[in-house]
MIVEX-868398 format. One line per field, with one value per atom (N, C-alpha, C, O): residue number from 1; residue in three letters; atom name; z, x, y. Coordinates in nm, 2 decimals, m for minus. Each point is the difference from the previous one (the first is absolute). Layout:
REM MIVEX-868398
num: [NUM/...]
residuo: [ALA/...]
atomo: [CA/...]
pz: [Z/...]
px: [X/...]
py: [Y/...]
REM end
This chain:
REM MIVEX-868398
num: [1/1/1/1/2/2/2/2/3/3/3/3/4/4/4/4/5/5/5/5/6/6/6/6/7/7/7/7/8/8/8/8/9/9/9/9/10/10/10/10/11/11/11/11/12/12/12/12/13/13/13/13/14/14/14/14/15/15/15/15/16/16/16/16/17/17/17/17/18/18/18/18/19/19/19/19/20/20/20/20/21/21/21/21/22/22/22/22/23/23/23/23/24/24/24/24/25/25/25/25/26/26/26/26/27/27/27/27/28/28/28/28/29/29/29/29/30/30/30/30/31/31/31/31/32/32/32/32/33/33/33/33/34/34/34/34/35/35/35/35/36/36/36/36/37/37/37/37/38/38/38/38/39/39/39/39/40/40/40/40/41/41/41/41/42/42/42/42/43/43/43/43/44/44/44/44/45/45/45/45/46/46/46/46/47/47/47/47/48/48/48/48/49/49/49/49/50/50/50/50/51/51/51/51/52/52/52/52/53/53/53/53/54/54/54/54/55/55/55/55/56/56/56/56/57/57/57/57/58/58/58/58/59/59/59/59/60/60/60/60/61/61/61/61/62/62/62/62/63/63/63/63/64/64/64/64/65/65/65/65/66/66/66/66/67/67/67/67/68/68/68/68/69/69/69/69/70/70/70/70/71/71/71/71/72/72/72/72/73/73/73/73/74/74/74/74/75/75/75/75/76/76/76/76/77/77/77/77/78/78/78/78/79/79/79/79/80/80/80/80/81/81/81/81/82/82/82/82/83/83/83/83/84/84/84/84/85/85/85/85/86/86/86/86/87/87/87/87/88/88/88/88/89/89/89/89/90/90/90/90/91/91/91/91/92/92/92/92/93/93/93/93/94/94/94/94/95/95/95/95/96/96/96/96/97/97/97/97/98/98/98/98/99/99/99/99/100/100/100/100/101/101/101/101/102/102/102/102/103/103/103/103/104/104/104/104/105/105/105/105/106/106/106/106/107/107/107/107/108/108/108/108/109/109/109/109/110/110/110/110/111/111/111/111/112/112/112/112/113/113/113/113/114/114/114/114/115/115/115/115/116/116/116/116/117/117/117/117/118/118/118/118/119/119/119/119]
residuo: [MET/MET/MET/MET/LYS/LYS/LYS/LYS/LYS/LYS/LYS/LYS/VAL/VAL/VAL/VAL/ILE/ILE/ILE/ILE/GLY/GLY/GLY/GLY/ILE/ILE/ILE/ILE/ILE/ILE/ILE/ILE/SER/SER/SER/SER/ILE/ILE/ILE/ILE/VAL/VAL/VAL/VAL/LEU/LEU/LEU/LEU/PHE/PHE/PHE/PHE/VAL/VAL/VAL/VAL/ILE/ILE/ILE/ILE/VAL/VAL/VAL/VAL/PHE/PHE/PHE/PHE/PHE/PHE/PHE/PHE/GLN/GLN/GLN/GLN/SER/SER/SER/SER/CYS/CYS/CYS/CYS/ALA/ALA/ALA/ALA/ALA/ALA/ALA/ALA/GLY/GLY/GLY/GLY/VAL/VAL/VAL/VAL/GLY/GLY/GLY/GLY/ASN/ASN/ASN/ASN/ALA/ALA/ALA/ALA/LEU/LEU/LEU/LEU/SER/SER/SER/SER/ASN/ASN/ASN/ASN/THR/THR/THR/THR/LYS/LYS/LYS/LYS/GLU/GLU/GLU/GLU/VAL/VAL/VAL/VAL/SER/SER/SER/SER/GLY/GLY/GLY/GLY/SER/SER/SER/SER/ALA/ALA/ALA/ALA/GLY/GLY/GLY/GLY/PHE/PHE/PHE/PHE/ILE/ILE/ILE/ILE/LEU/LEU/LEU/LEU/ALA/ALA/ALA/ALA/ILE/ILE/ILE/ILE/PHE/PHE/PHE/PHE/MET/MET/MET/MET/LEU/LEU/LEU/LEU/ILE/ILE/ILE/ILE/ALA/ALA/ALA/ALA/GLY/GLY/GLY/GLY/ILE/ILE/ILE/ILE/VAL/VAL/VAL/VAL/GLY/GLY/GLY/GLY/ILE/ILE/ILE/ILE/ILE/ILE/ILE/ILE/SER/SER/SER/SER/LYS/LYS/LYS/LYS/VAL/VAL/VAL/VAL/ASN/ASN/ASN/ASN/LYS/LYS/LYS/LYS/GLY/GLY/GLY/GLY/MET/MET/MET/MET/THR/THR/THR/THR/ILE/ILE/ILE/ILE/THR/THR/THR/THR/ALA/ALA/ALA/ALA/ILE/ILE/ILE/ILE/VAL/VAL/VAL/VAL/LEU/LEU/LEU/LEU/TYR/TYR/TYR/TYR/ALA/ALA/ALA/ALA/LEU/LEU/LEU/LEU/GLY/GLY/GLY/GLY/GLY/GLY/GLY/GLY/ILE/ILE/ILE/ILE/ILE/ILE/ILE/ILE/GLY/GLY/GLY/GLY/LEU/LEU/LEU/LEU/ALA/ALA/ALA/ALA/ASN/ASN/ASN/ASN/VAL/VAL/VAL/VAL/GLY/GLY/GLY/GLY/HIS/HIS/HIS/HIS/PHE/PHE/PHE/PHE/ALA/ALA/ALA/ALA/ASP/ASP/ASP/ASP/LEU/LEU/LEU/LEU/GLN/GLN/GLN/GLN/ILE/ILE/ILE/ILE/TRP/TRP/TRP/TRP/SER/SER/SER/SER/ILE/ILE/ILE/ILE/LEU/LEU/LEU/LEU/ASN/ASN/ASN/ASN/LEU/LEU/LEU/LEU/ILE/ILE/ILE/ILE/PHE/PHE/PHE/PHE/ALA/ALA/ALA/ALA/ALA/ALA/ALA/ALA/LEU/LEU/LEU/LEU/TYR/TYR/TYR/TYR/VAL/VAL/VAL/VAL/PHE/PHE/PHE/PHE/HIS/HIS/HIS/HIS/MET/MET/MET/MET/PHE/PHE/PHE/PHE/LYS/LYS/LYS/LYS/TYR/TYR/TYR/TYR/LYS/LYS/LYS/LYS/ASP/ASP/ASP/ASP/ALA/ALA/ALA/ALA/TYR/TYR/TYR/TYR/ASN/ASN/ASN/ASN/GLY/GLY/GLY/GLY/ILE/ILE/ILE/ILE/GLU/GLU/GLU/GLU/SER/SER/SER/SER/LYS/LYS/LYS/LYS]
atomo: [N/CA/C/O/N/CA/C/O/N/CA/C/O/N/CA/C/O/N/CA/C/O/N/CA/C/O/N/CA/C/O/N/CA/C/O/N/CA/C/O/N/CA/C/O/N/CA/C/O/N/CA/C/O/N/CA/C/O/N/CA/C/O/N/CA/C/O/N/CA/C/O/N/CA/C/O/N/CA/C/O/N/CA/C/O/N/CA/C/O/N/CA/C/O/N/CA/C/O/N/CA/C/O/N/CA/C/O/N/CA/C/O/N/CA/C/O/N/CA/C/O/N/CA/C/O/N/CA/C/O/N/CA/C/O/N/CA/C/O/N/CA/C/O/N/CA/C/O/N/CA/C/O/N/CA/C/O/N/CA/C/O/N/CA/C/O/N/CA/C/O/N/CA/C/O/N/CA/C/O/N/CA/C/O/N/CA/C/O/N/CA/C/O/N/CA/C/O/N/CA/C/O/N/CA/C/O/N/CA/C/O/N/CA/C/O/N/CA/C/O/N/CA/C/O/N/CA/C/O/N/CA/C/O/N/CA/C/O/N/CA/C/O/N/CA/C/O/N/CA/C/O/N/CA/C/O/N/CA/C/O/N/CA/C/O/N/CA/C/O/N/CA/C/O/N/CA/C/O/N/CA/C/O/N/CA/C/O/N/CA/C/O/N/CA/C/O/N/CA/C/O/N/CA/C/O/N/CA/C/O/N/CA/C/O/N/CA/C/O/N/CA/C/O/N/CA/C/O/N/CA/C/O/N/CA/C/O/N/CA/C/O/N/CA/C/O/N/CA/C/O/N/CA/C/O/N/CA/C/O/N/CA/C/O/N/CA/C/O/N/CA/C/O/N/CA/C/O/N/CA/C/O/N/CA/C/O/N/CA/C/O/N/CA/C/O/N/CA/C/O/N/CA/C/O/N/CA/C/O/N/CA/C/O/N/CA/C/O/N/CA/C/O/N/CA/C/O/N/CA/C/O/N/CA/C/O/N/CA/C/O/N/CA/C/O/N/CA/C/O/N/CA/C/O/N/CA/C/O/N/CA/C/O/N/CA/C/O/N/CA/C/O/N/CA/C/O/N/CA/C/O/N/CA/C/O/N/CA/C/O/N/CA/C/O/N/CA/C/O/N/CA/C/O/N/CA/C/O/N/CA/C/O/N/CA/C/O/N/CA/C/O/N/CA/C/O/N/CA/C/O/N/CA/C/O]
pz: [11.76/m0.01/0.04/m0.06/0.15/0.05/m0.12/m0.01/m0.06/m0.11/m0.11/m0.06/0.03/m0.10/0.04/m0.08/0.21/0.04/0.00/m0.03/0.07/0.00/m0.14/m0.02/m0.08/m0.14/m0.05/m0.07/0.10/m0.04/0.06/m0.06/0.19/0.07/m0.07/m0.01/m0.02/m0.07/m0.13/m0.04/m0.04/m0.13/0.02/m0.07/0.17/0.02/0.06/m0.02/0.08/0.06/m0.11/0.01/m0.13/m0.11/m0.04/m0.03/0.01/m0.04/0.10/m0.03/0.16/0.11/0.01/0.03/m0.04/0.02/m0.11/0.03/m0.16/m0.10/0.00/m0.03/0.07/0.01/0.11/m0.01/0.12/0.12/m0.04/0.05/m0.12/m0.05/m0.08/0.02/m0.11/m0.08/0.08/m0.02/0.12/0.09/0.09/0.02/0.02/0.08/m0.08/0.05/m0.18/m0.09/m0.02/0.01/m0.03/m0.01/0.13/m0.01/0.12/0.13/0.01/0.05/m0.09/0.01/m0.10/0.04/m0.16/m0.09/0.03/m0.03/0.09/0.03/0.13/0.04/0.04/0.13/0.09/0.06/m0.04/0.08/0.14/0.08/m0.05/0.14/0.02/0.12/m0.22/0.01/0.00/m0.06/0.13/0.01/m0.06/0.04/m0.12/m0.05/m0.09/0.00/m0.06/m0.08/0.09/m0.02/0.13/0.10/0.07/0.02/0.02/0.06/m0.09/0.04/m0.17/m0.10/m0.01/m0.02/0.03/m0.01/0.12/m0.02/0.14/0.12/m0.01/0.03/m0.08/m0.01/m0.10/0.02/m0.13/m0.10/0.06/m0.02/0.10/0.07/0.10/0.00/0.08/0.09/m0.08/0.04/m0.15/m0.08/m0.06/0.00/m0.04/m0.05/0.11/m0.02/0.13/0.11/0.05/0.03/m0.01/0.04/m0.10/0.04/m0.16/m0.11/0.01/m0.02/0.03/0.01/0.13/m0.01/0.12/0.13/m0.01/0.04/m0.11/m0.01/m0.09/0.03/m0.13/m0.09/0.07/m0.02/0.10/0.06/0.14/0.06/m0.01/0.13/0.02/0.11/m0.21/0.01/0.12/0.00/0.11/0.12/0.12/0.11/m0.13/0.10/0.05/m0.07/0.20/0.05/0.02/m0.03/0.07/0.02/m0.13/m0.01/m0.10/m0.13/m0.05/m0.06/0.08/m0.05/0.08/m0.06/0.19/0.07/m0.04/m0.01/m0.02/m0.05/m0.14/m0.01/m0.07/m0.13/0.03/m0.07/0.16/0.03/0.05/m0.04/0.13/0.06/m0.11/0.00/m0.09/m0.11/m0.09/m0.04/0.00/m0.08/0.07/m0.06/0.18/0.08/0.01/m0.01/0.05/0.01/m0.13/m0.01/m0.10/m0.13/m0.03/m0.05/0.08/m0.03/0.09/m0.05/0.17/0.09/m0.04/m0.01/m0.02/m0.05/m0.12/m0.02/m0.08/m0.12/0.02/m0.06/0.14/0.02/0.08/m0.02/0.11/0.08/m0.09/0.04/m0.15/m0.08/m0.14/m0.09/0.07/m0.14/m0.02/0.08/m0.19/m0.04/m0.13/m0.02/m0.07/m0.12/m0.09/m0.08/0.09/m0.08/0.07/0.10/m0.14/0.07/m0.02/0.06/m0.15/m0.02/0.12/0.02/0.07/0.12/0.09/0.07/m0.07/0.08/m0.05/0.08/m0.21/m0.06/0.05/0.04/m0.05/0.04/0.15/0.04/0.04/0.14/0.04/0.09/m0.15/0.03/m0.04/0.06/m0.18/m0.04/0.10/0.02/0.03/0.11/0.12/0.06/m0.02/0.12/m0.03/0.08/m0.21/m0.04/0.01/0.04/m0.09/0.01/0.14/0.03/0.06/0.14/0.06/0.07/m0.11/0.05/m0.06/0.08/m0.20/m0.06/0.07/0.02/0.02/0.08/0.13/0.05/0.02/0.13/m0.02/0.08/m0.18/m0.03/m0.02/0.05/m0.13/m0.03/0.13/0.02/0.07/0.13/0.08/0.06/m0.05/0.08/m0.07/0.06/m0.20/m0.07/0.02/0.01/m0.01/0.01/0.13/0.01/0.10/0.13/0.05/0.07/m0.11/0.04/m0.06/0.07/m0.19/m0.07/0.07/0.01/0.03/0.07/0.14/0.05/0.01/0.13/0.00/0.11/m0.23/m0.01/0.01/0.01/m0.02/0.00/m0.14/m0.08/0.05/m0.14/m0.02/0.08/m0.19/m0.04/m0.08/m0.07/0.09/m0.08/m0.12/m0.08]
px: [12.26/m0.11/m0.13/m0.10/0.10/m0.12/m0.06/m0.12/0.20/m0.05/m0.06/m0.10/0.16/m0.05/m0.14/m0.09/0.08/m0.13/m0.10/m0.12/0.16/m0.09/m0.05/m0.12/0.21/m0.05/m0.09/m0.10/0.14/m0.09/m0.14/m0.10/0.10/m0.13/m0.08/m0.13/0.19/m0.08/m0.05/m0.11/0.19/m0.05/m0.11/m0.10/0.12/m0.11/m0.12/m0.11/0.12/m0.12/m0.10/m0.12/0.16/m0.09/m0.07/m0.12/0.20/m0.06/m0.10/m0.12/0.16/m0.09/m0.12/m0.11/0.12/m0.11/m0.10/m0.12/0.16/m0.10/m0.06/m0.12/0.20/m0.05/m0.10/m0.11/0.13/m0.09/m0.13/m0.11/0.12/m0.12/m0.09/m0.12/0.18/m0.07/m0.06/m0.11/0.19/m0.05/m0.12/m0.09/0.10/m0.11/m0.12/m0.11/0.12/m0.12/m0.06/m0.12/0.21/m0.04/m0.07/m0.10/0.15/m0.06/m0.14/m0.10/0.09/m0.13/m0.10/m0.12/0.16/m0.09/m0.05/m0.11/0.20/m0.03/m0.08/m0.05/0.06/m0.08/0.04/m0.09/0.22/0.05/0.04/0.04/m0.05/0.04/0.15/0.04/0.04/0.15/0.05/m0.05/0.16/0.07/0.14/0.08/m0.05/0.14/0.04/0.11/m0.21/0.03/0.04/0.10/m0.17/0.03/0.13/0.08/m0.06/0.13/0.12/0.10/m0.12/0.11/0.02/0.12/m0.22/0.02/0.08/0.09/m0.12/0.07/0.15/0.09/m0.07/0.13/0.08/0.12/m0.18/0.07/0.04/0.11/m0.20/0.03/0.12/0.09/m0.10/0.12/0.12/0.11/m0.12/0.12/0.06/0.12/m0.20/0.05/0.06/0.11/m0.17/0.05/0.13/0.10/m0.09/0.12/0.11/0.12/m0.15/0.10/0.06/0.12/m0.20/0.05/0.08/0.11/m0.16/0.08/0.13/0.10/m0.10/0.12/0.10/0.12/m0.16/0.09/0.07/0.12/m0.20/0.06/0.06/0.05/m0.05/0.05/0.15/0.05/0.03/0.14/0.04/m0.02/0.08/0.03/m0.08/0.05/m0.17/m0.09/m0.07/m0.08/0.11/m0.06/m0.15/m0.07/0.02/m0.15/m0.07/m0.11/0.16/m0.07/0.01/m0.10/0.21/0.01/m0.10/m0.06/0.05/m0.10/m0.14/m0.08/0.05/m0.13/m0.03/m0.11/0.21/m0.02/m0.02/m0.09/0.16/m0.02/m0.14/m0.07/0.02/m0.13/m0.11/m0.10/0.12/m0.10/0.00/m0.11/0.22/0.01/m0.07/m0.08/0.11/m0.05/m0.16/m0.07/0.03/m0.15/m0.07/m0.10/0.16/m0.06/m0.01/m0.10/0.21/0.00/m0.10/m0.07/0.06/m0.10/m0.14/m0.08/0.05/m0.14/m0.03/m0.11/0.20/m0.02/m0.02/m0.10/0.18/m0.02/m0.12/m0.06/0.01/m0.12/m0.12/m0.11/0.12/m0.12/0.00/m0.07/0.15/0.01/m0.13/m0.05/m0.01/m0.13/0.01/0.09/m0.18/m0.01/0.12/0.05/0.00/0.12/0.12/0.04/0.04/0.11/0.13/0.10/m0.11/0.12/0.03/0.12/m0.22/0.03/0.10/0.08/m0.09/0.09/0.15/0.09/m0.07/0.13/0.06/0.11/m0.20/0.05/0.02/0.10/m0.17/0.01/0.13/0.08/m0.05/0.13/0.12/0.10/m0.12/0.11/0.02/0.12/m0.22/0.02/0.07/0.08/m0.12/0.07/0.15/0.08/m0.05/0.14/0.07/0.12/m0.18/0.06/0.03/0.10/m0.20/0.02/0.12/0.08/m0.07/0.11/0.14/0.10/m0.10/0.12/0.04/0.12/m0.21/0.03/0.06/0.09/m0.15/0.05/0.14/0.09/m0.06/0.13/0.10/0.11/m0.16/0.09/0.04/0.11/m0.21/0.03/0.10/0.09/m0.10/0.10/0.13/0.11/m0.11/0.13/0.08/0.12/m0.19/0.07/m0.04/m0.02/0.02/m0.04/0.10/m0.04/0.17/0.09/m0.03/0.01/m0.06/m0.04/m0.12/m0.01/m0.08/m0.12/0.02/m0.07/0.18/0.04/0.09/0.04/0.00/0.09/0.14/0.09/m0.05/0.14/0.05/m0.07/0.18/0.05/0.06/0.08/m0.12/0.06/0.12/0.02/0.08/0.12/0.00/0.09]
py: [4.21/m0.09/0.07/m0.03/0.12/0.06/0.09/0.00/0.06/0.09/m0.09/0.04/m0.15/m0.09/m0.05/m0.01/m0.04/m0.05/0.12/m0.03/0.15/0.11/0.03/0.03/m0.03/0.03/m0.11/0.02/m0.15/m0.11/0.01/m0.02/0.06/0.02/0.11/m0.02/0.13/0.11/m0.05/0.03/m0.10/m0.05/m0.11/0.01/m0.10/m0.10/0.06/m0.05/0.17/0.06/0.03/m0.03/0.07/0.03/m0.13/0.00/m0.11/m0.12/m0.05/m0.04/0.03/m0.05/0.09/m0.05/0.18/0.10/m0.03/m0.02/0.02/m0.02/m0.15/m0.02/m0.07/m0.14/m0.01/m0.07/0.14/0.00/0.07/m0.04/0.15/0.07/m0.10/0.00/m0.07/m0.10/m0.11/m0.04/0.00/m0.11/0.05/m0.07/0.20/0.06/0.01/m0.03/0.07/0.00/m0.14/m0.02/m0.08/m0.14/m0.05/m0.07/0.11/m0.04/0.07/m0.07/0.19/0.07/m0.06/m0.01/m0.02/m0.06/m0.14/m0.03/m0.05/m0.13/m0.01/m0.11/0.21/0.01/m0.12/m0.06/0.04/m0.12/0.04/m0.08/0.21/0.06/m0.02/0.00/m0.02/0.00/0.14/0.09/m0.07/0.13/0.00/0.08/m0.18/m0.01/0.12/0.04/0.03/0.12/0.11/0.07/m0.05/0.11/m0.03/0.09/m0.22/m0.04/0.03/0.04/m0.07/0.02/0.15/0.04/0.04/0.15/0.04/0.09/m0.13/0.03/m0.05/0.08/m0.20/m0.05/0.09/0.02/0.02/0.08/0.14/0.05/0.01/0.12/m0.02/0.09/m0.19/m0.03/m0.03/0.05/m0.11/m0.03/0.13/0.02/0.07/0.13/0.08/0.05/m0.04/0.08/m0.06/0.07/m0.20/m0.07/0.02/0.02/m0.03/0.02/0.14/0.02/0.08/0.14/0.02/0.06/m0.11/0.01/m0.07/0.04/m0.16/m0.08/0.07/0.00/0.07/0.07/0.12/0.02/0.05/0.12/m0.02/0.09/m0.22/m0.02/0.00/0.02/m0.05/m0.02/m0.08/m0.12/0.17/m0.07/0.04/m0.01/0.06/0.04/m0.12/m0.06/0.02/m0.12/0.00/m0.09/0.21/0.01/m0.01/m0.06/0.12/m0.01/m0.14/m0.05/m0.02/m0.14/m0.09/m0.08/0.10/m0.08/0.04/m0.09/0.21/0.04/m0.07/m0.06/0.05/m0.07/m0.15/m0.06/0.00/m0.14/m0.02/m0.10/0.18/m0.01/0.01/m0.07/0.17/0.02/m0.12/m0.05/0.00/m0.12/m0.12/m0.07/0.05/m0.11/0.01/m0.09/0.21/0.02/m0.02/m0.07/0.12/m0.02/m0.15/m0.05/m0.02/m0.15/m0.07/m0.09/0.12/m0.06/0.03/m0.10/0.22/0.04/m0.08/m0.05/0.05/m0.08/m0.14/m0.06/m0.01/m0.14/m0.03/m0.11/0.20/m0.03/0.01/m0.05/0.12/0.03/m0.06/0.05/m0.15/m0.06/m0.07/m0.08/0.11/m0.06/m0.07/m0.09/0.11/m0.07/0.04/m0.09/0.21/0.04/m0.03/0.07/m0.17/m0.05/0.09/m0.03/0.13/0.08/0.08/0.04/m0.01/0.07/m0.07/0.06/m0.19/m0.08/0.02/0.01/0.00/0.02/0.13/0.01/0.10/0.13/0.01/0.07/m0.14/0.00/m0.07/0.05/m0.16/m0.07/0.08/0.00/0.07/0.09/0.11/0.03/0.03/0.10/m0.06/0.07/m0.19/m0.06/m0.03/0.02/m0.05/m0.02/0.13/0.01/0.10/0.13/0.04/0.05/m0.08/0.03/m0.08/0.06/m0.18/m0.09/0.05/0.00/0.05/0.05/0.13/0.02/0.06/0.12/m0.03/0.06/m0.16/m0.04/m0.06/0.04/m0.12/m0.05/0.11/0.00/0.11/0.11/0.08/0.04/m0.03/0.07/m0.08/0.07/m0.20/m0.08/0.00/m0.01/0.01/m0.01/0.13/0.00/0.11/0.13/0.07/0.12/m0.20/0.06/0.10/0.09/m0.10/0.11/0.13/0.10/m0.10/0.13/0.06/0.12/m0.21/0.05/0.05/0.08/m0.13/0.05/0.12/0.04/0.00/0.12/m0.04/0.09/m0.21/m0.05/m0.01/m0.07/0.13/m0.01/m0.14/m0.05/m0.02/m0.13/0.03/0.09/m0.19/0.01/m0.08/m0.01]
REM end
């Protein structure tokens, strides 16, 4: 599950990144003092890094927690800065869902994270 979420995150990074660049240009041209474009850019970077860390983490508890924190931070930053472009809210909620799925994965396979072989 972690590898699938990581791959989806890397693919979505491209979409969110370019969408946020367009939103940033729109914010600059409309002169509304919104920062949703910049927040989307930060969310996209967090999504990319968390996806890469999630893919390479296997059963490393520290790396999994790092991915959870990055997904959660990206989601919180995105939700806090939703402006005129409501797509940022969708990507933020998706990041929070990914963080929750990683937490669920950690608790489901806690024996593997503690070094205990499961039967």
